[in-house]
C-alpha positions, 0 to 999 in steps of 0.5 A: 536500561530496559526502558531506553532499549524499548524506546530505541526498538520502537523507533526502529520498528516505526522506521522499518514499518515506514520503509515497508510501506514505501516498498509496498507502494512502489511495488503496487504502483508497478504491479497495477500498471503491468496487470493487464486490466485497463481499469487497474492500470489507471490507478495511482497508489496514494498511500500505504498505512499500517492497519493496525500494524505492518502485518496488515496494510491499508492501500489507498488508491485513486483512479486517474480517470474521472469516469472510474467507479470506485466499486468496480475498481475494488472488485477488479482489485479483488480478482487480481489480489493474489497476483498483487500479493505475489508481486509485493512478496517478490519486491519486499523480500520478507518472510511474511507478506502483509495482508493488503486491504484496499480503499478507493478514493474518488477521482480528484480527492485530495491526497491523504498524508502518506506515512511512507513519505512523511517524517515520524 
C-alpha cells in the first residue's frame, strides 16, 4: 500500500511541477514584456525546467532580435531579477517563490523541449 501511495504521490508531484513551470513561463513572458527595458521586452521564454526541483527553475530565454547579445541580456535580467520574482510570486500564488536561474539561447536556436508543455 505504501509503495502505491508513493507512486501516485510522485506522479502528482510531477504534474504539479509541470503546472508550476507553465505558470512561471506565462508570468515571465508577461513580466519581461512589461518591464520597460527594451532589451528584455524583446525576449521570449523558451522553456522552464526544474533545476533540480521546483524550488529552483532554469529559465531559458531567447532574443527575438538577431543583434541581441546573450551576455548583455543576462546582465539586464540580473538588474530586474527582484521585480521578476515579485511578478512571478503574484502570479503563481504559492507560499514560496522558486529561485530563478536564467540561460540565454542565441537568436535562431532551435527550441528545446519544454517540460511545461510536454507529456510526462
